[in-house]
N, C-alpha and C positions, 0 to 999 in steps of 0.2 A: 329948782324943781322940787315939789313936795315929795317926801319919802313916805311910802305907804307900807302898812303891815296888813297882810291878809291872814285872818284867823279862820281856818276851816275846821270842821269836826271830823274829817277823814282825809287821807292822803290824796286820793284821786280828786277830791274836791279842791284841795289846796293847789294842785297842779292845774286843774281845769280853769279855775278862776284867775290864776297867774297868767294864763294865755291871753286874757283880755288886755293885759298890760305889756305883752311881749313887743319888743321893738321901741320901747319908750325909755331906754336906759338898761341898766343891768337888773334883770329880773330873775330871782332865784327862789326855788323851794329848798328848804333846809331841813335836814335831820336835826340839826341844831339851828338856832336863829342865825341867818346869814347877816354878816356885818359889811359895811361899806358897799351897800347895794341901794338901788333906787326903789325897788319893790321887793320886799321879803315876804315869802309865803310859808306858813307852817301849819301843821295839823295838831289839834289838841287830842286827837284819838278818842273823842268822846261821843261819836255817833250813836253807839249802842248803850250809852251810860245815862241813866236818869238823874244822877247827881254828878256835878262837875266841880273839880277842885284844881283845874289846870292853872288858875291864876297865881298859884304859889310856885309854879314852875319858873326857874330862873332864866329860861329861854326868852321870856316875854318881858321886854324892857320898854315901858311906856314912854320914857324920855328919848328913846332912840329913833322914834318915828313921828311924823307930822299928822298922818291920817290913818284911820282904821277902816278896813272893809271886813265885814263878817260874812263868811260864806256858809250858806245852808243848802241842803239838798233841794233841787228844783221841784221835787215831788213831796218834800217835807218828811222824808224818812228820818227815823231816829227821834231825838229829843231836841228839836230846834229851839223851842221856847227856853229851855234851860241854858242852851249854848248861847243864845243871844243875850239873855238877862245877865249871865255871868260876864260876857264880853263887854257889854255897855257899862256895867257897874265898875269893871276894871278900868275902863277908859276915862270915866269921869262922871260926877253926879249931875252935871248940866247937859249931858249928851242926850240926843234923841235918836233912837234907832228908826231909820227910814226903810221900811220892809217892802220888798218887791222881788220875789224869786222867779219872775218870768224869764223864760229862755225861749223866745219865739222860734229860733232856728231848730229847736228840738221839740216843738209842739207844746211847750209849757207856757200858759198865759195866766194872768190874774184878772178876773172879771168880778165886779161887785165884791171884792175882797176874797174871792175863792180861787184856789189854784186848780186849774184845769189842765188835763193832759189830752191833747187832741180833742178838746171839748168835753171830756169826762172828768168829773171831780176826782182829784188825785187819790183819795182814800178808797175809791171804787175801782181803781186800776190795780195792776200787779204790785204796785208799791204798797198798797194796803195789806197785801198778803206776804210781804217780805218776812222770812223766818227769823231774821236777826234784828232788824231795825225797821219795823213797818211804819207806814204813815198812819197816825192815829187821828188826825184832824186836818182837814184841808181848808177850813174857814179861818183865814189869817186873823181877823179881829177877835175871834174866840181863842185861838191858839196863843196869841200874844197879848190878849187883853188890851187891845189898842184900837183907836178909832180909824175908820176909813176916811181919808181926806182927798179932796180933789187936788190936782197938781197946782192949780192957781192959788189954793189956800195953804200949800205946804210951807212957804217961807214963814208965815205967821205961826205955824204950828211947831216949828223946830225951836227947841228950848223951853217949850211949855208942856210937852208930853214926854214921858219916857220912851214911848214908841208910837209910831203911826204906820198905817198901811196905805199903799198907793197902787192903783190898778195900772196894768200895762198889757196890751195885746200885740204890739208890734215893736220892732227894734227902734223905730222912730219915737214911740212913747218912752222907751228907756233912755234914748238920747236926750229927750227933753227933761226927764227926771234927773239925769246925770248933771245937766247944766245947773239945776237948782241946788243939788247936793254940793257941787263944787263951789258955788257962790256962797253957800252957808258956812263953809269952813269946817274946822274940826268938830264942832259941836253936833254936826250932822253925821251920823254913822250909817253908811249904806249897808243894808243887809239883803243879800240876794245870791244869785247864781251866776252862771257864765254870761248871761245876757247883760246884766247890770255892770259886771266887771268890764265887759267889752265896751260898753257905752262910756264908762269912766276912763278907760285906757285910750279911747279914740280922742278924747279931749287933750291928750298929751302928745299929739302928732306922732303916732308910731311909724317906724320904718321896719316893715316886715322882712325877716331873713328868708333866703331861699329855702324851699322845702327840702327835707332830708332825702338822701338817696343811699342805698345800701346794696352791696353785692351779696351779702349774706344776712339772713334774718334768723334770730333765735327767739322762740316763743316760750315765755315762762307764765304758766297759768297757776296762780296761787289761790284763786277763788274756787269755792265749791258750788257756786251758783249754777243752776241748770242752764242758764243762758250761755255761760262760758263753755259748758260741756257741749251744747248744741253747736257753738262756733267751731270747736275743735273737730267735731264730727263732720262739719260741712267744709272743712279745708280742701281746697282744690290743688294745692301744691305740697310737695314734700319739704318740710323744714324741720330742724331740730326742735323738739318740744319737751319741756319739763313740766309735768303736771301731777296733781294728786290723783288718787284713785277715785272712781265714780262712787258717790255717796248719796244716801237718802237725805236730801237737804232738810226735810222735815224733822229729822232726829238729831241734827247737828246743833250744838249750842254755840253761842258766840265765842266762848273760851276755846272750844274745840276747833272752830273755824280759824281763829287766830293762830293756834298751835300748828294747824295743818299748813297755813300760809307760811309761817316761819320755817317749818321743816322743808317745804318745797323750795323756798328761797335759798336756804342753805345749800341744797343740792344743786340749784341752778347756778350759784356763785362759782362753782367749780368749772363751769362752761363759759364764763364771761370774763373777758380780758380786755385790755386796752387795744382797740382795733378800729381804725377810722373807716373801714369798709363794712363793719358789722353794725346792725341795729338790733337792739334787744327790745322785744315787745312784751310788756308785763301786764297781765290781767289780774286786777285785785289790788286794793289800796294797802291792806296790811302787808301783803307780800312785797309791794314796791318798797315800803320803808325797810322791811326786813332784808331785802336784797341789797339795798344801798348800804345798810349797816354791815352786812356780811362782806361787802366789797371794800369796806373801809372808806366809803364815800362820805363827803360832807353834805351833798345835796345834788340838785339839778339846776343848771342854767336853763330857764324856760324860754324857748325860741318861737313857738307857734303851735299850730295844730295840724295833724295829718288829715283829720276829718273833724267835723263838728263834734265836740265832746271827747276828742282823742288828742291830748297834748303830746308834744315832743320837745326834747331838749338834749343837752349833753351832760353826762355825769361829771360832777366836779369833785376831784380828789380821789384818793384810793387807787387800787390797781387797775381800775377800768376808766381812769380819768380821760375825758374827751370822747368816750364812746356814746353813740346816739342811743337814747332811750325813748320809747313810746309807751304811754300808759293808758289804761282803760279800766273803768270799774267793772266788776264781775257781772253785774246785771244789766250793763248798758249795751244797746244795739240789737240787731237782729242776727239771723243765722249767717248772713254774708259779711258781717262787719269785719271779722278777722281777715277774710279774703281781701276785702277792700283795702285794709291797712297794708297788707303785704304787697298788693298790686301797686299802691301809691309809692311805697318805699323802693320797689325794684324796677319801676318803669324807667325807660332810657331817656325820654324827652324831658327837658327842663321844665 
C-alpha cells in the first residue's frame, strides 16, 4: 500500500483531509512527522503567511513517502498559490499539481475553474472577509496560473504542466478524478480539500471505525472567530468550557489570535487527562496544535468524522494518551454545529 503525506497549511485542514483516508491503515496527524504510518498528515502553519519557508523543516522527509496530497482551504482562504507552488517544487520538478478543492458535501464546487460556495463565488462569501486569511481570488486558473482541463484530457496534461485545474460539482466527479490521479502515479500531486481526499481514500478500501461516544465532554474554544462565539452562545447543554474573552475580531491581528489560542490551550491542558469516557472538543486550528503540545502529545490517530468537516480521533502520546479529541475550525458551521457535535458524542444508541 502506498504511503501518503498530507501537507496542509493549517491544523484543522490537516485533520479534515486525513479523515478521507481513515480506515485505510494507520492514519495520523502529527505535531512532528509521524513515522511507521500509512498516511501522515502535518501542517505547515502557513495559512496566513504570504511567504513560505517550511520546506527547510526537517519534519518533511521526501524519501519517507510515496505520494503527496496538498491540502488547501475549500474556499481558498490564505495564500494557497504560494503553499502549492512550494509543495510541488519540494516534491519534484516533473510533478504536476492537479487542483480541485471541491467539497460537495459542504456546498463547495468548482465550475468553469471557479470555486463556488452554494453557488456563490467564494471571494464574495464570508471567506472573502476573513480578518486573518481572506479569500483573495476564487478563479483557480488565475490564482495558480494554470489551464483548466477536461478530465478526459488530464492524463496527457500530467507531466507537461506544473499545474492544471479540473472542475467537479459532485462526489462522483471527484471519484472519477481520483481514479486518474491514482493511475498517473507520484508525478500527479492532488491539490484539494476534504472531497478529493475522501475520493482518494475510498480507493484504498477503507474500513470505518465506530463513531465516538463519551460520558463527559470538555469544550476548548481557542478561536476568536465570531462563528465560534455564536456557537458557544447557542449551547443547549451545560458542559465545561475553556474559552478566550469576547473580542472585536476586526482589531485582532494574526499574531494576537495565535497568542490567544496558545494561552487558552495552556489553560485547557490543566483540565484534560487520560480518560476513556471523556471527549475533548477543540475549536480552532492553532489552539489544537498548542493543546497537543501542552499535553506532551505526539499527534492524533485520525479515525473518522463526527459530522462533515468535523474530524475525530484519539490523542497519541503524552498525559492524555488515548483520549478522544474532536476538532473544528473556528469559522466552520452554523450556530447549532457545537450542539450537534455534543449530541452525537453523548447519544446512547450505536
